[in-house]
N, CA, C and O of each residue as an XYZ file, in Angstrom:
456
protein
N     -12.314     40.564    -21.049
C     -10.896     40.508    -21.375
C     -10.721     39.786    -22.704
O     -11.243     38.689    -22.901
N      -9.995     40.401    -23.595
C      -9.672     39.755    -24.876
C      -8.167     39.476    -24.895
O      -7.359     40.293    -24.454
N      -7.818     38.306    -25.416
C      -6.423     37.902    -25.490
C      -6.045     37.642    -26.945
O      -6.761     36.947    -27.666
N      -4.935     38.195    -27.361
C      -4.461     38.023    -28.726
C      -3.065     37.418    -28.679
O      -2.117     38.053    -28.217
N      -2.947     36.191    -29.158
C      -1.659     35.496    -29.154
C      -0.989     35.614    -30.509
O      -1.655     35.705    -31.540
N       0.324     35.613    -30.497
C       1.097     35.657    -31.740
C       2.460     35.020    -31.508
O       2.845     34.733    -30.375
N       3.176     34.806    -32.598
C       4.540     34.306    -32.490
C       4.726     32.862    -32.885
O       5.858     32.382    -32.944
N       3.647     32.159    -33.156
C       3.793     30.781    -33.588
C       4.380     30.711    -34.988
O       4.537     31.729    -35.662
N       4.693     29.526    -35.405
C       5.249     29.354    -36.734
C       5.966     28.036    -36.853
O       5.747     27.111    -36.071
N       6.818     27.966    -37.835
C       7.576     26.740    -38.107
C       9.000     26.888    -37.582
O       9.658     27.900    -37.827
N       9.467     25.886    -36.869
C      10.837     25.878    -36.375
C      11.415     24.482    -36.554
O      10.686     23.492    -36.597
N      12.702     24.424    -36.656
C      13.376     23.132    -36.731
C      13.617     22.599    -35.325
O      13.669     23.363    -34.362
N      13.762     21.295    -35.217
C      14.103     20.688    -33.940
C      15.392     21.322    -33.413
O      16.382     21.442    -34.134
N      15.356     21.721    -32.155
C      16.494     22.412    -31.564
C      16.416     23.918    -31.685
O      17.234     24.635    -31.108
N      15.435     24.402    -32.435
C      15.288     25.835    -32.642
C      14.535     26.515    -31.520
O      14.327     25.945    -30.449
N      14.127     27.758    -31.791
C      13.467     28.546    -30.771
C      12.341     29.366    -31.376
O      12.359     29.718    -32.556
N      11.372     29.656    -30.538
C      10.283     30.560    -30.885
C       9.898     31.323    -29.630
O      10.135     30.875    -28.508
N       9.302     32.476    -29.844
C       8.822     33.276    -28.717
C       7.370     33.627    -28.971
O       7.035     34.262    -29.970
N       6.524     33.210    -28.064
C       5.107     33.515    -28.170
C       4.788     34.735    -27.314
O       5.360     34.939    -26.243
N       3.865     35.529    -27.815
C       3.408     36.713    -27.071
C       1.897     36.687    -26.987
O       1.221     36.167    -27.874
N       1.384     37.241    -25.937
C      -0.064     37.347    -25.762
C      -0.359     38.685    -25.122
O       0.214     39.038    -24.091
N      -1.258     39.424    -25.744
C      -1.620     40.746    -25.247
C      -3.067     40.721    -24.796
O      -3.955     40.282    -25.526
N      -3.287     41.196    -23.589
C      -4.635     41.282    -23.043
C      -5.168     42.695    -23.202
O      -4.429     43.668    -23.049
N      -6.447     42.802    -23.508
C      -7.095     44.110    -23.619
C      -8.470     44.026    -22.969
O      -8.964     42.944    -22.653
N      -9.068     45.182    -22.781
C     -10.366     45.227    -22.120
C     -10.199     45.451    -20.629
O      -9.380     46.269    -20.209
N     -10.965     44.733    -19.832
C     -10.938     44.893    -18.377
C      -9.754     44.112    -17.818
O      -9.923     42.981    -17.362
N      -8.564     44.695    -17.846
C      -7.360     43.969    -17.470
C      -6.892     44.231    -16.050
O      -5.926     43.614    -15.602
N      -7.538     45.110    -15.345
C      -7.121     45.358    -13.965
C      -7.436     44.138    -13.116
O      -8.467     43.490    -13.298
N      -6.538     43.831    -12.187
C      -6.773     42.703    -11.308
C      -6.508     41.349    -11.919
O      -7.064     40.348    -11.465
N      -5.663     41.292    -12.948
C      -5.334     40.013    -13.557
C      -4.586     39.151    -12.556
O      -3.703     39.636    -11.848
N      -4.930     37.900    -12.497
C      -4.271     36.961    -11.593
C      -3.312     36.074    -12.396
O      -2.297     36.565    -12.889
N      -3.611     34.801    -12.534
C      -2.746     33.923    -13.312
C      -2.803     34.284    -14.799
O      -3.848     34.662    -15.329
N      -1.669     34.158    -15.437
C      -1.588     34.213    -16.908
C      -0.686     33.074    -17.336
O       0.237     32.690    -16.618
N      -0.959     32.542    -18.503
C      -0.104     31.433    -18.910
C      -0.456     30.877    -20.260
O      -1.151     31.502    -21.061
N       0.044     29.683    -20.489
C      -0.083     29.036    -21.795
C      -0.494     27.566    -21.633
O       0.014     26.847    -20.773
N      -1.418     27.155    -22.478
C      -1.771     25.756    -22.629
C      -1.470     25.385    -24.084
O      -1.274     26.256    -24.932
N      -1.438     24.115    -24.346
C      -1.286     23.684    -25.736
C      -2.143     22.450    -26.012
O      -2.418     21.632    -25.135
N      -2.539     22.366    -27.251
C      -3.309     21.221    -27.748
C      -2.433     20.540    -28.780
O      -2.199     21.082    -29.860
N      -1.953     19.361    -28.450
C      -1.115     18.620    -29.391
C      -1.937     17.495    -30.002
O      -2.905     17.034    -29.397
N      -1.557     17.047    -31.204
C      -2.339     16.013    -31.893
C      -2.543     14.769    -31.034
O      -1.589     14.196    -30.508
N      -3.797     14.367    -30.903
C      -4.108     13.140    -30.185
C      -4.144     13.264    -28.682
O      -4.358     12.275    -27.981
N      -3.936     14.473    -28.173
C      -3.929     14.670    -26.725
C      -4.894     15.769    -26.327
O      -5.274     16.613    -27.138
N      -5.278     15.741    -25.075
C      -6.125     16.810    -24.569
C      -5.276     18.040    -24.271
O      -4.050     17.961    -24.199
N      -5.938     19.165    -24.100
C      -5.217     20.403    -23.832
C      -4.471     20.289    -22.508
O      -5.027     19.823    -21.513
N      -3.214     20.716    -22.500
C      -2.400     20.606    -21.298
C      -1.760     21.946    -20.957
O      -1.478     22.770    -21.827
N      -1.543     22.129    -19.666
C      -0.865     23.324    -19.206
C       0.601     23.245    -19.586
O       1.247     22.222    -19.361
N       1.124     24.297    -20.149
C       2.541     24.370    -20.504
C       3.293     25.184    -19.450
O       4.304     24.740    -18.906
N       2.786     26.362    -19.179
C       3.433     27.235    -18.189
C       2.430     28.249    -17.692
O       1.572     28.708    -18.446
N       2.536     28.593    -16.442
C       1.679     29.644    -15.914
C       2.450     30.459    -14.892
O       3.431     29.996    -14.311
N       1.996     31.656    -14.692
C       2.679     32.572    -13.778
C       1.634     33.339    -12.987
O       0.728     33.941    -13.563
N       1.759     33.317    -11.684
C       0.807     34.028    -10.841
C       1.134     35.508    -10.796
O       2.200     35.938    -11.236
N       0.212     36.273    -10.263
C       0.408     37.715    -10.129
C       1.643     38.017     -9.283
O       2.336     39.007     -9.514
N       1.911     37.160     -8.307
C       3.043     37.379     -7.406
C       4.370     36.915     -7.998
O       5.426     37.117     -7.400
N       4.314     36.292     -9.174
C       5.544     35.913     -9.840
C       5.921     34.452     -9.749
O       6.947     34.042    -10.293
N       5.104     33.656     -9.067
C       5.393     32.216     -8.979
C       5.124     31.571    -10.327
O       4.121     31.860    -10.980
N       6.035     30.690    -10.737
C       5.922     30.065    -12.051
C       5.784     28.552    -11.923
O       6.351     27.928    -11.026
N       5.025     27.992    -12.834
C       4.866     26.535    -12.893
C       5.007     26.096    -14.340
O       4.499     26.748    -15.252
N       5.701     24.986    -14.540
C       5.922     24.450    -15.877
C       5.528     22.986    -15.952
O       5.625     22.255    -14.966
N       5.086     22.566    -17.121
C       4.908     21.143    -17.368
C       6.283     20.480    -17.347
O       7.276     21.078    -17.763
N       6.333     19.246    -16.862
C       7.622     18.546    -16.789
C       8.305     18.476    -18.150
O       9.532     18.536    -18.237
N       7.524     18.350    -19.196
C       8.084     18.163    -20.536
C       8.797     19.405    -21.072
O       9.553     19.313    -22.039
N       8.563     20.562    -20.454
C       9.181     21.792    -20.973
C      10.138     22.438    -19.976
O      10.778     23.439    -20.297
N      10.243     21.886    -18.788
C      11.136     22.465    -17.785
C      12.559     22.537    -18.310
O      13.070     21.576    -18.885
N      13.187     23.672    -18.109
C      14.555     23.871    -18.554
C      14.663     24.324    -20.000
O      15.743     24.700    -20.455
N      13.552     24.292    -20.724
C      13.571     24.716    -22.136
C      12.702     25.942    -22.381
O      13.037     26.795    -23.204
N      11.590     26.027    -21.668
C      10.644     27.131    -21.858
C      10.706     28.074    -20.658
O      10.939     27.648    -19.527
N      10.497     29.344    -20.924
C      10.461     30.341    -19.855
C       9.266     31.250    -20.053
O       9.076     31.816    -21.130
N       8.464     31.389    -19.016
C       7.323     32.278    -19.071
C       7.667     33.594    -18.374
O       8.410     33.619    -17.392
N       7.118     34.670    -18.897
C       7.324     35.975    -18.256
C       6.097     36.838    -18.504
O       5.302     36.588    -19.410
N       5.970     37.851    -17.678
C       4.875     38.818    -17.809
C       5.484     40.210    -17.783
O       6.541     40.417    -17.188
N       4.832     41.149    -18.414
C       5.369     42.503    -18.375
C       4.856     43.214    -17.123
O       3.970     42.710    -16.432
N       5.410     44.365    -16.845
C       5.106     45.063    -15.598
C       3.666     45.577    -15.545
O       3.149     45.851    -14.462
N       3.027     45.707    -16.683
C       1.634     46.167    -16.688
C       0.658     45.012    -16.495
O      -0.545     45.222    -16.340
N       1.191     43.783    -16.505
C       0.355     42.574    -16.390
C      -0.700     42.477    -17.477
O      -1.781     41.929    -17.264
N      -0.374     43.012    -18.639
C      -1.277     42.845    -19.776
C      -0.641     42.012    -20.879
O      -1.269     41.761    -21.907
N       0.585     41.587    -20.677
C       1.267     40.764    -21.672
C       1.917     39.566    -20.980
O       2.445     39.663    -19.872
N       1.857     38.454    -21.670
C       2.552     37.264    -21.184
C       3.310     36.667    -22.360
O       2.822     36.644    -23.489
N       4.500     36.189    -22.074
C       5.385     35.685    -23.111
C       5.809     34.251    -22.794
O       5.819     33.829    -21.637
N       6.149     33.529    -23.827
C       6.693     32.180    -23.650
C       7.896     32.034    -24.572
O       7.760     31.954    -25.792
N       9.066     32.000    -23.966
C      10.300     31.784    -24.716
C      10.528     30.286    -24.778
O      10.644     29.623    -23.747
N      10.592     29.755    -25.991
C      10.719     28.307    -26.171
C      12.052     28.009    -26.844
O      12.293     28.414    -27.982
N      12.903     27.304    -26.133
C      14.222     26.932    -26.647
C      14.305     25.425    -26.831
O      13.501     24.666    -26.289
N      15.287     25.017    -27.599
C      15.537     23.575    -27.832
C      14.228     22.853    -28.131
O      13.884     21.852    -27.503
N      13.521     23.389    -29.100
C      12.225     22.830    -29.466
C      12.353     21.401    -29.964
O      13.352     21.012    -30.569
N      11.308     20.635    -29.689
C      11.250     19.233    -30.114
C       9.997     19.043    -30.979
O       9.040     19.808    -30.862
N      10.004     18.026    -31.841
C       8.807     17.771    -32.650
C       7.552     17.580    -31.798
O       6.454     17.944    -32.217
N       7.714     17.013    -30.613
C       6.541     16.801    -29.755
C       6.001     18.094    -29.144
O       4.967     18.071    -28.477
N       6.673     19.201    -29.357
C       6.138     20.499    -28.940
C       5.136     21.051    -29.951
O       4.488     22.068    -29.704
N       5.016     20.377    -31.080
C       4.076     20.817    -32.103
C       2.655     20.824    -31.561
O       2.223     19.876    -30.905
N       1.940     21.896    -31.840
C       0.563     21.995    -31.395
C       0.060     23.424    -31.471
O       0.775     24.329    -31.900
N      -1.156     23.607    -31.055
C      -1.740     24.946    -30.976
C      -1.599     25.438    -29.540
O      -2.031     24.779    -28.595
N      -0.996     26.589    -29.399
C      -0.735     27.164    -28.088
C      -1.752     28.262    -27.799
O      -1.961     29.175    -28.598
N      -2.372     28.142    -26.638
C      -3.392     29.090    -26.224
C      -2.914     29.857    -24.990
O      -2.445     29.259    -24.021
N      -3.034     31.155    -25.034
C      -2.764     31.905    -23.813
C      -4.063     32.034    -23.030
O      -5.156     32.020    -23.598
N      -3.921     32.156    -21.739
C      -5.098     32.330    -20.910
C      -4.779     33.324    -19.800
O      -3.622     33.599    -19.483
N      -5.842     33.844    -19.233
C      -5.697     34.757    -18.109
C      -6.871     34.553    -17.171
O      -7.992     34.271    -17.594
N      -6.588     34.701    -15.902
C      -7.626     34.582    -14.899
C      -7.868     35.952    -14.281
O      -6.930     36.644    -13.885
N      -9.136     36.329    -14.205
C      -9.482     37.597    -13.574
C     -10.839     37.444    -12.921
O     -11.783     36.960    -13.545
N     -10.938     37.846    -11.700
C     -12.207     37.798    -10.960
C     -12.837     36.415    -11.033
O     -14.045     36.274    -11.225
N     -12.001     35.404    -10.879
C     -12.431     34.002    -10.861
C     -13.008     33.546    -12.196
O     -13.747     32.562    -12.248
N     -12.679     34.248    -13.267
C     -13.074     33.831    -14.610
C     -11.818     33.575    -15.430
O     -10.824     34.290    -15.296
N     -11.866     32.553    -16.280
C     -10.777     32.264    -17.191
C     -11.101     32.812    -18.572
O     -12.227     32.689    -19.055
N     -10.113     33.410    -19.192
C     -10.254     33.954    -20.535
C      -9.204     33.308    -21.427
O      -8.092     33.030    -20.977
N      -9.550     33.067    -22.689
C      -8.664     32.359    -23.602
C      -8.442     33.144    -24.877
O      -9.340     33.812    -25.388
N      -7.213     33.045    -25.379
C      -6.913     33.589    -26.684
C      -7.303     32.605    -27.764
O      -7.812     31.521    -27.480
N      -7.059     32.991    -29.010
C      -7.513     32.196    -30.145
C      -6.565     31.076    -30.512
O      -6.919     30.223    -31.326
N      -5.386     31.048    -29.949
C      -4.441     29.996    -30.275
C      -3.495     30.391    -31.393
O      -3.865     31.087    -32.338
N      -2.273     29.929    -31.257
C      -1.279     30.151    -32.308
C      -0.565     28.825    -32.557
O      -0.177     28.138    -31.612
N      -0.396     28.471    -33.811
C       0.133     27.162    -34.184
C       1.658     27.163    -34.151
O       2.308     28.038    -34.721
N       2.205     26.173    -33.476
C       3.643     25.938    -33.451
C       3.900     24.590    -34.109
O       3.319     23.577    -33.721
N       4.766     24.588    -35.094
C       5.122     23.348    -35.781
C       6.632     23.188    -35.719
O       7.376     24.068    -36.153
N       7.078     22.068    -35.182
C       8.509     21.796    -35.056
C       8.838     20.602    -35.928
O       8.323     19.503    -35.723
N       9.691     20.827    -36.890
C      10.079     19.761    -37.809
C      11.328     19.044    -37.298
O      12.198     19.640    -36.664
N      11.385     17.769    -37.589
C      12.533     16.969    -37.120
C      13.701     17.037    -38.093
O      14.741     16.424    -37.852
């Protein structure tokens, strides 16, 4: 499974961005899909994930601001980010779980200016 993330960029505090991730290759049977981020000085953390059945989980720091979704083919996962804060700055990685293996995209940089 290959994952290609896009949509990062520069936003002002209070702004919005939408991240997209497209999966290709052996995509049948995809389970969890979601997003992690690596922020300066911190270890990689889960931002949002969504199970095949539609259950969603968010980091406390993004609840009410970020929304994760998947398309009906289960080959795309999106992250709508609203009311961005400078502390949201970081590299965002999409991931997918299939057959008990985790797959990662290359990361897309999000920079939020104050």
